[in-house]
Every structure is written in C-alpha cells, then in structure tokens.
C-alpha positions as CSV (number, residue, x, y, z in Angstrom):
1,M,137.9,21.2,61.9
2,T,139.1,17.6,61.4
3,F,140.0,15.2,64.1
4,S,143.6,15.4,63.5
5,T,143.7,19.2,63.6
6,Q,141.8,19.2,66.9
7,L,144.3,16.6,68.2
8,I,147.2,18.7,67.3
9,I,145.7,21.8,68.8
10,A,145.0,20.0,72.0
11,L,148.5,18.7,72.1
12,V,149.9,22.1,71.5
13,Q,147.8,23.5,74.3
14,A,148.7,20.7,76.6
15,G,152.4,21.4,76.0
16,I,152.1,25.1,76.6
17,L,150.0,24.6,79.7
18,V,152.3,22.1,81.3
19,N,155.5,24.1,80.8
20,L,153.9,27.4,81.8
21,M,152.5,25.8,84.9
22,L,155.9,24.2,86.0
23,V,157.7,27.5,85.3
24,A,155.1,29.5,87.2
25,A,155.2,27.1,90.1
26,A,159.0,27.3,90.2
27,Y,158.9,31.1,90.1
28,M,156.4,31.2,92.9
29,V,158.9,29.5,95.0
30,L,161.3,32.4,94.3
31,A,158.5,35.0,94.7
32,E,157.8,33.5,98.2
33,R,161.4,33.8,99.2
34,K,161.6,37.4,98.0
35,I,158.3,38.4,99.6
36,A,159.3,36.6,102.9
37,A,162.6,38.6,102.7
38,W,160.8,41.8,102.2
39,I,158.4,41.2,105.1
40,Q,161.3,40.3,107.4
41,N,163.4,43.1,106.2
42,R,166.0,40.8,104.6
43,V,167.6,40.6,101.2
44,G,166.5,37.3,99.9
45,P,168.0,35.2,97.1
46,N,170.2,37.6,95.0
47,R,173.3,35.5,93.9
48,V,172.1,33.3,91.1
49,G,171.6,35.5,88.0
50,P,170.5,39.2,88.0
51,W,168.4,40.0,91.2
52,G,168.4,36.2,91.8
53,L,166.1,35.4,88.9
54,F,167.7,32.2,88.1
55,Q,167.6,30.8,91.6
56,S,164.5,28.6,90.7
57,F,166.5,26.9,87.8
58,A,169.4,26.3,90.3
59,D,167.1,24.7,92.8
60,V,165.4,22.4,90.2
61,F,168.9,21.5,88.8
62,K,170.0,20.8,92.3
63,L,167.0,18.4,92.9
64,Y,167.6,16.5,89.7
65,L,171.2,15.8,90.9
66,K,170.2,14.6,94.4
67,E,170.0,11.0,95.1
68,D,166.5,9.4,95.1
69,V,166.6,7.6,98.3
70,V,163.8,5.1,99.0
71,P,163.4,3.3,102.4
72,A,164.1,-0.5,102.1
73,A,160.6,-1.4,103.5
74,A,158.6,1.1,101.4
75,D,156.4,0.1,98.5
76,Y,158.5,1.5,95.6
77,R,155.6,1.7,93.1
78,F,153.2,3.7,95.1
79,H,156.1,5.7,96.6
80,A,156.9,6.9,93.1
81,L,153.2,7.2,92.1
82,A,152.2,9.6,94.9
83,P,154.2,12.7,93.6
84,V,152.9,12.0,90.1
85,I,149.3,12.0,91.3
86,S,149.9,15.4,93.1
87,I,151.4,17.1,90.2
88,A,149.1,15.6,87.6
89,V,146.0,16.7,89.4
90,A,147.3,20.3,89.7
91,I,148.0,20.3,85.9
92,T,144.6,18.9,85.1
93,V,142.8,21.7,87.1
94,Y,144.5,24.3,85.0
95,A,143.0,22.6,81.8
96,L,139.6,23.3,83.2
97,I,139.9,27.0,83.9
98,P,138.9,29.5,81.2
99,F,141.7,32.1,81.5
100,S,140.3,34.3,78.5
101,P,137.3,34.5,76.2
102,A,137.3,32.5,72.9
103,V,138.9,34.0,69.7
104,T,136.8,34.2,66.6
105,I,138.8,34.3,63.3
106,D,136.9,34.2,59.9
107,G,133.7,32.9,61.6
108,T,135.6,30.0,63.4
109,T,135.8,30.1,67.2
110,Y,138.9,28.9,68.9
111,S,139.0,28.3,72.5
112,L,142.2,29.0,74.4
113,T,140.9,26.7,77.2
114,M,141.5,22.8,76.7
115,A,138.0,22.1,78.1
116,P,135.9,25.0,76.7
117,N,132.2,25.4,77.8
118,M,132.1,22.3,79.9
119,D,128.6,22.3,81.4
120,I,129.8,20.7,84.7
121,G,133.0,22.7,84.9
122,V,132.7,23.5,88.7
123,L,132.0,19.9,89.4
124,A,135.0,18.7,87.4
125,V,137.3,21.1,89.2
126,L,136.0,19.9,92.6
127,A,136.3,16.3,91.5
128,M,140.1,16.9,90.5
129,T,140.9,18.8,93.7
130,S,139.6,16.0,95.7
131,V,141.7,13.4,94.0
132,G,144.8,15.3,95.4
133,V,144.0,13.8,98.8
134,Y,145.0,10.4,97.4
135,G,148.5,11.7,96.5
136,V,149.1,12.8,100.1
137,A,147.7,9.8,101.7
138,L,149.6,7.5,99.4
139,A,152.9,9.3,100.0
140,G,152.4,8.9,103.8
141,W,151.3,5.1,103.7
142,S,153.8,4.0,101.0
143,S,156.8,5.3,102.9
144,N,156.3,2.7,105.6
145,N,157.3,5.2,108.2
146,K,155.0,5.9,111.2
147,Y,155.7,9.7,111.1
148,S,155.0,9.8,107.4
149,L,151.7,7.9,108.0
150,M,150.7,10.1,110.8
151,G,151.4,13.1,108.6
152,G,149.5,11.6,105.6
153,L,146.5,10.9,107.9
154,R,146.4,14.3,109.4
155,S,146.8,16.0,106.0
156,S,144.0,13.8,104.5
157,A,141.6,14.6,107.4
158,Q,142.4,18.3,107.1
159,M,141.9,18.5,103.4
160,I,138.6,16.4,103.4
161,S,137.2,18.5,106.4
162,Y,137.8,21.8,104.6
163,E,136.5,20.6,101.2
164,L,133.0,20.5,102.6
165,S,133.0,24.3,103.5
166,M,134.7,25.0,100.2
167,G,132.1,23.1,98.3
168,L,129.3,24.9,100.1
169,A,130.9,28.3,99.4
170,I,130.9,27.3,95.7
171,I,127.2,26.2,95.8
172,A,126.2,29.7,96.9
173,V,127.9,31.1,93.8
174,V,126.3,28.5,91.6
175,L,122.9,29.6,93.0
176,C,123.7,33.1,92.0
177,A,125.0,32.2,88.5
178,G,122.3,29.5,87.7
179,S,125.0,27.4,86.0
180,L,127.9,25.0,86.6
181,N,129.6,26.2,83.5
182,L,132.6,28.3,84.4
183,V,132.5,30.4,81.1
184,D,128.9,31.2,81.7
185,M,129.7,32.3,85.4
186,I,132.4,34.7,84.1
187,K,130.1,36.1,81.3
188,N,127.5,36.8,83.9
189,Q,129.9,39.1,85.7
190,N,131.0,40.8,82.6
191,T,128.5,43.5,82.5
192,G,127.4,43.6,86.0
193,A,128.7,43.1,89.5
194,W,131.2,40.6,90.4
195,Y,130.0,37.8,92.6
196,V,132.3,38.9,95.5
197,M,129.8,41.8,95.9
198,Y,127.0,39.4,96.4
199,Q,129.1,36.7,98.2
200,P,131.6,38.5,100.5
201,V,131.2,35.7,103.1
202,G,131.5,33.0,100.5
203,F,134.8,34.6,99.2
204,I,136.2,34.7,102.7
205,L,135.2,31.1,103.2
206,F,136.7,30.0,100.0
207,F,139.9,31.8,100.7
208,V,140.4,30.4,104.2
209,T,139.5,26.8,103.0
210,A,141.9,27.2,100.1
211,L,144.7,27.9,102.6
212,A,143.9,24.5,104.3
213,E,143.4,22.7,101.0
214,T,146.9,23.8,99.8
215,N,148.5,23.1,103.2
216,R,149.5,26.8,103.6
217,A,150.0,28.6,106.9
218,P,148.4,28.9,109.3
219,F,147.1,25.4,108.3
220,D,150.4,23.9,107.3
221,L,150.2,21.0,109.8
222,P,151.5,18.6,107.1
223,E,154.8,20.4,107.2
224,A,155.0,21.1,110.9
225,E,158.6,19.9,111.6
226,P,158.6,19.8,115.4
227,E,155.7,17.3,115.8
228,L,155.7,15.6,112.3
229,V,159.3,15.4,111.3
230,G,158.4,16.8,108.0
231,G,155.0,15.2,107.6
232,Y,154.0,12.9,104.7
233,H,156.9,13.7,102.5
234,T,159.5,12.8,105.3
235,E,160.9,9.9,103.2
236,Y,161.1,11.8,99.9
237,S,164.2,13.2,98.3
238,G,165.5,14.4,95.0
239,M,163.0,15.2,92.3
240,K,160.2,13.3,93.9
241,F,160.2,15.8,96.8
242,G,160.5,18.5,94.1
243,L,157.2,17.4,92.6
244,L,155.4,17.4,95.9
245,Y,156.7,20.8,96.6
246,L,155.9,22.2,93.1
247,A,152.4,20.6,93.5
248,E,151.7,22.8,96.5
249,Y,152.5,26.0,94.6
250,A,150.7,24.8,91.5
251,N,147.6,24.1,93.6
252,M,148.0,27.6,95.2
253,L,147.8,29.3,91.9
254,A,145.0,27.0,90.8
255,S,143.0,27.9,93.9
256,S,143.7,31.7,93.1
257,A,142.6,31.2,89.6
258,I,139.4,29.6,90.6
259,M,138.7,32.4,93.1
260,A,139.3,35.0,90.4
261,A,136.9,33.1,88.1
262,L,134.1,32.6,90.6
263,Y,134.3,35.9,92.6
264,L,136.3,38.4,90.8
265,G,134.9,38.4,87.2
266,G,137.5,36.2,85.7
267,W,138.8,38.0,82.7
268,D,136.5,41.0,83.2
269,A,138.6,44.1,83.9
270,I,136.2,46.5,85.5
271,P,132.8,45.6,87.1
272,F,129.7,47.1,85.6
273,V,131.5,47.8,82.4
274,D,131.5,45.7,79.1
275,D,135.2,45.4,77.9
276,A,134.0,44.5,74.5
277,A,132.0,47.7,74.1
278,V,134.8,49.9,75.4
279,L,137.5,48.3,73.0
280,G,134.9,48.3,70.2
281,Q,135.1,52.0,70.1
282,F,138.7,51.9,69.2
283,I,138.9,48.6,67.2
284,T,136.4,48.1,64.5
285,D,137.7,44.8,62.9
286,P,135.9,41.8,64.5
287,T,138.9,39.4,64.4
288,T,141.3,42.1,65.7
289,L,138.8,42.9,68.6
290,S,138.3,39.3,69.4
291,I,142.2,38.8,69.7
292,A,142.5,42.1,71.7
293,L,139.8,40.8,74.1
294,A,141.5,37.5,74.5
295,L,145.0,39.1,75.3
296,L,143.3,41.5,77.7
297,G,141.4,38.7,79.3
298,H,144.6,36.8,79.9
299,V,146.4,39.8,81.5
300,V,143.5,40.7,83.6
301,F,142.8,37.1,84.8
302,L,146.5,36.3,85.6
303,S,146.9,39.6,87.3
304,K,143.9,38.8,89.7
305,A,145.3,35.3,90.2
306,F,148.9,36.4,91.1
307,L,147.5,39.2,93.4
308,L,145.7,36.4,95.3
309,V,148.9,34.3,95.3
310,F,150.6,37.4,96.9
311,V,148.0,37.4,99.7
312,F,148.5,33.6,100.2
313,I,152.3,34.3,100.8
314,W,151.5,37.4,102.9
315,V,149.3,35.4,105.3
316,R,152.0,32.7,105.6
317,W,154.6,35.0,106.8
318,S,152.2,37.0,109.0
319,L,150.3,34.5,111.1
320,P,151.4,31.7,113.4
321,R,150.5,28.0,112.9
322,F,147.3,26.6,114.4
323,R,147.4,23.5,116.7
324,Y,145.6,20.6,115.0
325,D,142.7,20.6,117.3
326,Q,142.2,24.4,116.6
327,L,142.4,23.7,113.0
328,M,139.6,21.0,113.1
329,N,137.4,23.0,115.4
330,L,137.6,25.9,113.0
331,G,136.7,23.7,110.1
332,W,133.8,21.8,111.6
333,K,132.3,24.1,114.2
334,I,132.8,27.6,112.7
335,L,133.3,27.4,108.9
336,L,130.9,24.6,108.1
337,P,127.9,26.1,110.0
338,I,128.6,29.6,108.5
339,A,128.9,28.0,105.0
340,L,125.5,26.3,105.6
341,V,123.9,29.5,106.8
342,N,125.3,31.4,103.7
343,V,123.8,28.8,101.3
344,I,120.5,29.0,102.9
345,I,120.4,32.8,102.9
346,T,121.5,33.0,99.3
347,G,118.7,30.5,98.3
348,L,116.0,32.3,100.1
349,V,117.1,35.6,98.6
350,I,117.2,34.3,95.0
351,H,113.9,32.6,95.6
352,F,112.1,35.6,96.8
353,T,113.7,38.1,94.4
354,K,113.3,36.3,91.1
C-alpha cells in the first residue's frame, strides 16, 4: 500500500474509534443509571426517548448549553488543557488494544487495530494510562482552589500507588506469555487456557487496582462530596466537566478491554478451542473465513469488556466508600506485597517447568 492509502485508512480508523468511544462512554453513563435503578429497585431514566435511550444525548446537549465558568484566579490555559489530556489519553489507549484478529483479503492483511503488532504494546498501554495522572493533577492545581488542589493531590497519590500493583500483575502475565505484544498474548490463549486460569490472583489484583485507577467506588475519593467538595473538578462546568466525566467511563471500558485481552483470551470465544478450526468446517473460502473471524472476534471481545463494565457498576452500587487511610493501606501494605509474591511465584514456576 502507498503512504497516502495508509494515511487514509489511519484517518478513517481514528474517526471511527473516536466516535464509537465517545458514544460508548455516553451510553455507559445511561447503563450505570439503569443498573443502579435496578439494584435499588427504582425505575431509572425513562422519559427521553423509548425506555430513556436518548437520555445520554440530552445530557450531552445540556452540558454544551451550560456556561463555561472559570475562576478569576485560575490559569485558564491549563484549566482548559486538563480535560483534553484526560479524554485524549483514554482515546489513545483504545488505539493500542487489538479488538479482533487481522483480516486477509487477496493475500493482503488489513489490521483493524490502529497500532497492530506493536512489540511493546503492554508498555505503551501502561505509559498512556500513567499520563492520565497529569490531567487530574493539572485540573486541581490550575483551578487555584484549595479544595480542588487537595482533591487533585489525593487523586494523584491514589492513582500512582495502585499503578505499582497493576504493573506487577501485568508482569506476571508477561512472564506467562513471554511477550509484550498484545496480539501475541491473545494468540497464545486462542488454542489453550486463558491466562486467568494461570493467574487468578493477578486477575483479582488487576481488577481491584483498575477500580482505584478509574476512581470508581469503593475508591472514589476524588469524588467524595462531603470531604472534598467535589474533588479536583470542583471548579469545572459545562463541557469541560463533561469531558472529565466521560474520561472516567472511557477509562473504565479501556481497563475492561485490557483485562479481557490479558486474562480472558481477548477475541477467543471458548478456551481450549480453536475458533478458526471450528468455523473452517462451515466456511471454506479463506477471505470469508477471515472476515467471519474478525466479526466474531469483535463481538466476543466487546462482550467480555462490557461484562466487566457491568461488574464495575455492580461494585459501585454494592460497596461503601473507603476512608483515604484505608485506601492507601490496602494499596501499599496488602496489594503490593501480594503482587510481588505473585510475580516471584510465577517466575519460579516458569523457570522450573520449562
């Protein structure tokens, strides 16, 4: 393919990715409200459109119409930049996640992922998620409000603390896979066991740390209204607040997608079964088989990711919030030692069994 063709494909992929991500994040807000109502035996949003399906569009439209209020003493440039950083990081992570296998048409392979076969895919994902801390810290500092600053500092400390345990949980999976390439990690699970069977402790560690990384209950101290007056986004309004809000849900789906790739076989439908061999019994044309596998992969991958999103929401409406000292003690005194022991045991098992 020529450079211009590759550029056009990349731009089309980026446009589809951004729009799908924003729509998915908006509808996850609606899903959270519906699931919360179901858990609490309420009705939930049901006025805007059939079954309340247009409620998310109404919420976004309302945010667009709200006045953008910026404190007089705030640094306007950084105040506006913080939400952009948060949402941009979330979008970039999606570009690194392989949602389905590549499609081969007439001998040419087309990847449906913007960054196919990146040899350091896991490191790139960790690097991008770490940059999200800057958006939170910048939002609190640039507001020139002591409550926002306190909220930003507490949020940054929380996210950095739990990143360590998350990184160690991922290292154990990398040891099992022998690769940092996300595509290779998923392919290694396609005909065998999913890594959650080898790393149940790592999966639990990743899920708990993902709750803290995305500021979800019971680790939602950044949004603890009684003690933080709203946290780092106290001085945000209008669509700037909307971007911070959508970034949280986008990060939640991204964390779920990463968990699906690392632990649940990615686009693999059934463990110990080769999807290509099963579909090959019914589809003989190589091009049609490749397209069918890609479509099946998308459905399977997204189903796993949205199932994990449901668990995220379920946890939020089931557990009370931690105190900040409890949150930090859990991260440093419990999760980090468990993650270290898990890496050591995984390394020893791999060393003596290979």
